[in-house]
C-alpha positions, 0 to 999 in steps of 0.5 A: 500500500505504501508503494502505491502511495509513494508512486502516486505522490511522485507522479503528482509532483512530476505533473506539477513540476513538469509544466512549470509555466502552466503551474505558475500561470494556474497559481496566478489565476487562482490568486487573482480570482481570489483577490477579485472575489475578496477585495473587489466584490466579484460575484462567486459565480463569476469567479468560478467562470473566471477559473473555468475559462481561464484554466481552459485557456491556459491549458490550450496555450500549453498544449499548443506550445507543446505541439509546436515543432522544436527548432534544432 
């Protein structure tokens, strides 16, 4: 059981640090959304939409960047 948990933790950490730009952008998106909800009075539903569509946009940019051919 511990081996499975250790492998799972290693995979999760690898996924998070494998795409550093994506992880940093998602953290910035979550922080900005939280700040807007708390301090600017953004409606919670709008904050959720901001997280949903912002995450999808960041994922699309990340996939497009990864699919681009590398210059050698």
